[in-house]
N, C-alpha and C positions, 0 to 999 in steps of 0.2 A: 505493499498500500505506499502511495505519495506521502510524506508528510505534510502535515497543514501548517507546521512552523518551521522556518529555518534559521541559521543561526551562525553569526561569523565573529572570529576575533581578530584584531590586528594589533600591532604594537606601533608604539610611537615612532619608532624606528623607518615602519612602513609609510609613512607619513610622507608625502612630497614637502622639498624645503620652499617653494613658491607658493602661490596662492592662485594659480592662473586653473584650478580644478573648483574653484568657489564660484560662485555666481556673484554679478556687481553686488546685490545686497547684501549676502554672506560677508563678501570682502570689509563692507562696511561695520558690518556687525562686530566683524574681528579687529578691526582698527581700533575700535571703543573699548576693548579688554588692556589695560595697562598693565597686567600682573602676566610675567611669561607664565608660569604654570598655568592661568585662567586661560590665558591661548590656547597650550599646548593641549589643554582637555578638552577644551571647545574643538579644534581643530580636529585631534583624534576622533571624538565622538563624531563629528562630520562623515570622515573621511570612511571610517567602519561603517557607518551607517549608508552612505554613497555605493560604496563598492558591496554592500550586501544586496542594494534594489537594483543593482545594476546587475549584479549574478544572478538575481530569481528572476529579471526580464530581460535579458540583452537583446532583443531584438523588439523591445517596445520603446524604454526610456532611451532618453536622449544621452549626448555627451555631459559629464559630470558637471561641467561649468553652465549647464542649460536646466541642471537641476535644482531645487533650492529646497533646504531645510529648516524650516523657521517655528520658532516656539508658538504654539497658538495662545489663546489668553489664559487658558487653563494651567499655562506650562507644558503640555504634551506637544512632542514634534510634530509635526504636521508635514507631508512631502508635494512639493508642487512642481510643476515645469515652469520655464520661466514667464510662460504666459498667464501664468496663475492657474491654470487648470490642475485639479488635486490629480495625483498618480494614483492608480491604483493598488496601493499597498498601505498597511498599517506596521508601523515600527516603534520599538522602543531601543531607547541606547542608554548605556552605562559605561563608566571608564575607572580604572582604579591603578596607580602606582605603574602608568604608561601603557596599561592594557585596555583597548576598548575593545566593546562587546555589544554585540545588537542582535536583536530579534526581529523578525520581519512575517508578517502574514499576507496571503493573498487572495483571503476568502473573507476579509471585511470582520475578522477577530479584532476585540480590545485586546490587546497584549502588554505585557510587563518583563522588564529584564532588569538585573543587576549583578556585578560582578564586583568581587572584595578579596583583596589581599589578606588572608589571614594572618593577623598578629596575636599570637597567644598572650601577649600582657596587656591585653585591651579588653578581654572578654566579661569583665565584672560589670561594666555599665550596662550591658543588655539586660540588667536585672530591671533597669527602670523601664525599659520598652517592652518587655514579654509578659504576657499571660501567667497566672498562677501555674496552669497545666505544661506551659512552654520551661518555666523556669524549673519545674519539676524532673521534665525530659530532659534539659541540658544536666541539673545536676545529678543524674541517674548513672552518666558516662563517666569511663575511666578519662582520668588527668590526661591521657595522651590523646585522645579523640573528642573530648570535652570542646575545645574550640573549633572544631569542625561542626558540630553540633550546634554552636551558638550562632555560627557565621549562615548556616544555612538557615535557621528559624529568620535571620535577619533577612539574608537576602530573600525568600519567600515572602517574607512582607513587605518589603519594599516593591518587589515584582506586583504584588497583588494591589498596593496602594498606586502603581503606576498604570494598571488596569484600569483602576475607575478612576484615574485622571487626575489623584489628588494629592499623591505623593506624601511628603511628610508634615502637610497640613492636617493630615488626619491624625488622630491618636492611635500608635501602632498597635495598644493593645484590644483596638477595636475589630481586630482580623486574628483569628488563632489557627496556626499551621498545624500540621500532622503530615510525616513526613516517613516513607522506607528509611529505615536508618538501622545499623548502619550499610555501607555500603563499600564497594570496590571503588578506587581513586580511578577517575577517567573513564567512568561510564554513568548513562544517565540513568536518573533513579526518578521515581514519583513523589510528589508532593500534591495536597490539597489545601487550599485557603479556604477559612470557614470567615465571613463577613458577620460578627456578632451583632449587628446594628440592623441589617438589611436582609439578613440570612442568603445574602448571596454566595454562590461557589465558584473556587477559581480551583482551573487543575493545572500544574505546570510539572516541571522538570528541574531537577539539580544534578550538578557534579564538581567535583574536588579534584582540581588538576595543576600540578606545578605552584602550589602553593596559594591557588587561587579557588575562591567558589565562586559557581556561577549558578544563576538561577533562571529561569523564565517560565512564562506561564499566560493563558489567557482567558476570557470570561466562559469559557465552553469546552465541554470534552475535546481532547486533543491527541493524535498520536505521538510517538518520539520523535522529536525534532531532526530535521537533517543538516548538516553540515553544510556551508556554501564553500565553495573554491574560488579562489581569485587570482 
């Protein structure tokens, strides 16, 4: 069966030095970012997303400079042709420690994704953002895999809030995550998010690879995602 979601990762070193691949409006936006880290993250996210869209629809989408990925009023990314016509994809972008991550759907799904570099020393702060059941789940893990469990819950929450197009404006404890765990490094594993306010359910996938946690999901049932090649 063909995947319903597709994913791509890129590194900062993959991003071209110049900005010829950006649209005129995107060039104006990036020129207004005064800190190098913010510019690098923004360019990495756009490069990853444009590369993913082109890989999904190589015969439909125009050259990268003719595509625009502009944040909508709610903060979510929207893809447009240069003429302003919406492209037939939905996407979500994330980045962490010079690693870009994007999920793309061609089926009108609302999607979300998150990538995080796992830092063992920073997991205690998650207690302020997790539900009681999630804290219990993480506490039951051995010290060696507890960081993976914590980042899994966090990244799945981030993905769910992006599906809702609310991001961290929403109380993270309003979404509860359940996941297949533990799992082997480098393969996709299932997770489910339950919105405790609206009863909405999100289905997603997670993997742990090269020290990074990846999570992606959608607002309806979906098959294991397919990797894009560029």
